[in-house]
C-alpha positions in Angstrom: -22.8 1.1 -16.3 -21.5 1.6 -19.9 -18.8 -0.8 -21.0 -15.4 0.5 -22.2 -14.9 0.9 -25.9 -11.5 0.5 -27.7 -11.7 4.2 -28.7 -11.3 5.1 -25.0 -7.9 3.5 -24.7 -4.8 5.7 -25.0 -2.1 4.4 -27.2 1.1 3.3 -25.5 2.9 6.6 -25.9 0.0 8.7 -24.8 -0.6 6.5 -21.8 3.0 6.5 -20.8 3.0 10.3 -20.7 -0.2 10.4 -18.6 0.3 7.3 -16.5 1.5 8.9 -13.3 -1.4 11.3 -13.0 -3.9 8.6 -14.0 -2.4 6.2 -11.5 -2.5 8.8 -8.7 -6.2 9.5 -9.4 -7.1 5.8 -9.4 -5.2 5.1 -6.2 -7.2 8.0 -4.6 -10.4 6.6 -6.0 -9.7 3.1 -4.7 -9.3 4.3 -1.1 -13.1 4.5 -0.8 -13.8 1.4 -2.9 -11.5 -1.0 -1.0 -12.9 -2.9 2.1 -10.9 -5.3 4.2 -13.0 -8.0 5.9 -10.8 -9.4 8.6 -7.1 -9.9 8.1 -7.1 -12.1 5.0 -9.9 -10.9 2.6 -10.2 -7.6 0.8 -12.8 -6.6 -1.7 -12.3 -3.8 -4.3 -15.5 -2.5 -5.8 -15.0 -2.0 -9.5 -16.3 0.7 -11.7 -15.4 2.1 -15.2 -12.4 4.1 -13.9 -10.8 1.2 -12.0 -11.4 -1.2 -15.0 -10.1 1.2 -17.6 -7.0 1.6 -15.5 -6.5 -2.2 -15.3 -6.9 -2.5 -19.1 -4.4 0.3 -19.8 -1.9 -1.2 -17.4 -2.3 -4.7 -19.0 -1.9 -3.1 -22.5 1.2 -1.3 -21.2 2.7 -4.3 -19.5 2.1 -6.7 -22.4 2.8 -4.1 -25.1 -0.5 -5.0 -26.8 -1.1 -3.2 -30.1 -2.9 -5.9 -32.1 -6.6 -5.1 -32.6 -7.8 -8.7 -31.9 -5.7 -8.9 -28.7 -7.1 -5.5 -27.6 -10.6 -6.8 -28.1 -9.8 -9.9 -26.0 -8.6 -7.6 -23.1 -11.7 -5.4 -23.4 -14.0 -8.4 -23.4 -12.3 -9.9 -20.3 -12.2 -6.7 -18.3 -15.6 -5.3 -19.4 -17.1 -8.3 -17.5 -15.9 -6.6 -14.3 -18.0 -3.5 -15.0 -21.3 -3.8 -13.0 -24.6 -4.1 -14.9 -27.6 -2.1 -13.8 -28.6 -3.1 -10.3 -25.3 -4.8 -9.6 -22.2 -4.1 -7.6 -19.0 -5.8 -8.9 -15.9 -6.5 -6.9 -12.6 -8.2 -7.1 -11.9 -10.3 -4.0 -8.3 -10.8 -2.9 -7.2 -13.5 -0.4 -4.2 -12.0 1.3 -1.8 -14.3 3.2 1.0 -12.4 5.0 4.5 -13.8 4.2 3.2 -16.0 1.4 6.1 -15.1 -0.9 8.5 -16.7 1.6 6.5 -20.0 1.8 7.2 -23.1 -0.3 4.9 -23.8 -3.2 3.1 -26.5 -1.3 2.7 -24.1 1.7 1.3 -21.4 -0.5 -1.3 -23.8 -2.0 -2.3 -25.0 1.5 -2.6 -21.5 2.8 -5.0 -20.4 0.0 -6.8 -23.7 -0.1 -8.2 -23.3 3.4 -10.6 -20.9 1.7 -12.0 -23.6 -0.6 -15.8 -23.1 -0.7 -15.6 -19.3 -0.3 -17.4 -19.1 -3.7 -20.4 -21.1 -2.4 -22.6 -18.7 -0.4 -19.9 -17.5 2.0 -19.6 -13.8 1.1 -22.6 -11.5 1.7 -23.4 -7.8 1.5 -25.8 -7.0 4.3 -28.0 -3.9 3.8 -30.6 -3.4 6.5 -32.5 -6.7 6.9 -31.3 -7.9 3.5 -28.5 -10.4 3.1 -27.3 -10.4 -0.5 -25.0 -13.2 -1.6 -22.0 -12.6 -3.7 -22.1 -14.5 -7.0 -18.6 -15.6 -8.0 -17.3 -15.9 -11.6 -17.2 -19.5 -12.6 -13.9 -21.4 -13.2 -11.6 -19.7 -10.6 -11.6 -22.6 -8.2 -10.7 -26.2 -8.8 -10.9 -29.2 -6.4 -7.1 -29.2 -6.0 -6.3 -25.5 -6.1 -8.1 -22.3 -5.1 -7.4 -19.0 -6.8 -6.3 -16.0 -4.6 -8.2 -13.6 -6.8 -12.0 -13.8 -7.5 -14.6 -11.7 -9.3 -18.0 -11.5 -7.8 -21.3 -9.5 -8.2 -24.0 -8.6 -5.7 -27.5 -8.1 -7.2 -28.9 -5.1 -5.3 -32.7 -4.6 -5.3 -34.2 -1.1 -5.1 -35.1 -1.8 -1.4 -31.4 -2.6 -0.7 -30.3 0.6 -2.5 -32.6 2.6 -0.2 -31.0 0.8 2.8 -27.6 1.6 1.6 -28.5 5.3 1.3 -30.0 5.5 4.8 -27.4 6.8 7.2 -28.8 4.8 10.1 -29.2 1.6 8.2 -26.9 -1.4 8.6 -24.4 -1.8 5.7 -21.6 -4.4 6.0 -19.7 -7.1 4.2 -19.7 -10.5 5.8 -17.6 -13.6 5.2 -19.1 -16.7 6.8 -16.9 -19.6 5.9 -16.0 -22.6 8.1 -12.3 -21.5 8.2 -12.8 -17.8 8.2 -15.5 -15.6 9.7 -15.3 -11.8 9.6 -17.4 -8.7 9.0 -16.8 -5.1 8.2 -19.1 -2.1 8.4 -19.2 0.0 5.3 -18.2 3.5 6.1 -20.0 6.5 4.6 -17.4 7.2 1.9 -17.7 3.5 0.7 -21.4 3.7 0.8 -21.4 6.9 -1.3 -19.2 5.2 -3.9 -21.5 2.2 -4.1 -24.6 4.4 -4.4 -22.9 6.2 -7.3 -22.3 2.8 -9.0 -26.0 1.9 -8.5 -26.9 5.3 -10.0 
């Protein structure tokens, strides 16, 4: 999938004028790209549109106009765009009521997911179990991040399985403190097949 170039970014004024319609379109797009796996983990499969929206929102929020800073944002977020044969996702650990918890309680609630980034998240397509490869540096011994970026390397056989309406397609989390799975519905599968092109 082609990376985003700085020429594709709207300036702050143009983006502000178009923001509501862009935002509505991306919210609609994300409906078929978001998959909840149990009560505490959600994956959002990223593509050019979702990433471009994130960049525009960051530029808007931070009021970024400096060319070097824009390049830094592009470099950071372009890493989320899947390469050929990959699916890319943002994984969110969601703890209900976390905002009302003390700082120590928040850390403890998220830290129960320590090790999630070590062969605990899988995409299952037919008989193939594809591990999610997490971005390095988001987890430390003492503190786990609540947001992670991961990729699934999808072979041509797995793509065929994803496209077969009777084939198994699901996300699985198999962690000592959290086990859940979610079947990928037809609209999600269609979006992922589009990503795999």
